[in-house]
C-alpha positions in Angstrom: -13.6 -16.1 21.7 -10.8 -18.2 18.5 -10.5 -17.2 15.6 -10.4 -19.0 12.8 -7.2 -20.6 12.1 -7.6 -21.6 15.4 -8.7 -25.7 15.0 -7.4 -27.4 17.9 -11.0 -28.4 19.2 -13.1 -26.9 17.2 -16.7 -28.4 17.0 -17.7 -30.6 13.4 -14.0 -29.3 12.6 -12.4 -32.9 11.9 -8.9 -33.3 11.4 -6.8 -31.0 10.6 -4.7 -32.5 7.3 -1.1 -32.5 7.6 -0.4 -35.0 4.6 3.0 -33.1 2.5 3.3 -32.4 -0.9 5.8 -30.7 -4.4 5.2 -26.8 -3.8 4.2 -25.4 -7.3 6.5 -22.7 -8.6 4.0 -19.9 -7.1 3.9 -21.5 -3.9 8.0 -21.9 -3.7 8.1 -18.2 -5.1 5.2 -16.4 -2.6 7.7 -18.7 0.0 10.6 -17.2 -1.6 9.3 -13.5 -1.7 8.1 -13.4 2.3 12.0 -14.7 3.1 13.3 -12.2 1.0 10.9 -8.9 2.5 11.7 -10.8 6.6 15.4 -11.2 5.5 18.3 -9.1 8.0 19.2 -7.4 5.1 15.8 -6.1 3.9 13.7 -5.8 6.9 10.1 -4.2 5.2 7.9 -7.0 7.8 8.6 -9.1 10.1 7.3 -13.0 11.1 4.7 -11.4 13.8 3.8 -9.2 10.4 3.4 -12.1 8.3 1.5 -14.1 11.0 -1.1 -11.4 11.7 -2.5 -10.7 8.8 -3.2 -14.1 7.8 -4.9 -14.4 11.4 -6.6 -11.1 10.2 -8.3 -12.9 7.2 -11.8 -12.3 6.7 -13.1 -16.5 8.3 -14.9 -17.3 4.6 -11.1 -15.9 2.6 -9.9 -17.7 5.5 -11.0 -21.0 5.6 -11.4 -21.6 1.3 -7.5 -20.9 0.9 -4.9 -23.1 0.6 -1.5 -22.6 2.5 0.5 -20.1 0.7 -2.2 -18.4 -0.6 -2.9 -16.7 2.8 1.0 -16.2 2.5 0.1 -14.5 -0.2 -2.6 -12.1 0.7 -0.1 -11.5 4.1 2.2 -10.1 2.2 0.0 -8.2 -0.5 -1.5 -6.6 3.2 1.6 -6.1 4.2 3.4 -3.9 1.7 0.0 -1.9 1.2 -0.1 -1.4 4.9 3.3 -0.1 4.8 2.7 2.1 1.0 5.6 0.1 -0.1 2.4 -0.8 -3.0 -0.8 0.4 -3.0 -3.9 -2.5 -3.8 -4.6 0.0 -7.6 -0.5 -1.1 -8.5 -1.8 -4.6 -7.2 -4.5 -4.8 -9.2 -3.4 -4.0 -12.1 -0.8 -6.1 -12.3 -2.5 -9.1 -11.9 -4.5 -8.0 -14.4 -1.4 -7.9 -16.8 0.6 -10.7 -16.5 -3.1 -12.6 -16.3 -3.7 -10.5 -20.0 -0.8 -12.8 -20.9 -2.0 -16.0 -20.5 
């Protein structure tokens, strides 16, 4: 059974968009956070965990998410799984940051 991330040969899926774009500040920050968490100095998570968390997303959420939105979802998921953060802490911080705008 193919999973949502398995793009090759899916009927009607159309071509995969391979165009490049300049990364926004939040995409750069998401990449930096993931790289730090996977660094030899930290080793809080591994690349295979990041991939598993991305591939485990609900198909509808996966489809509507951009590349680094999937990474952000995966980092949050892994941090909660490992007890580094709670879902409530993440939600509280999101609300706090949204209130600043």
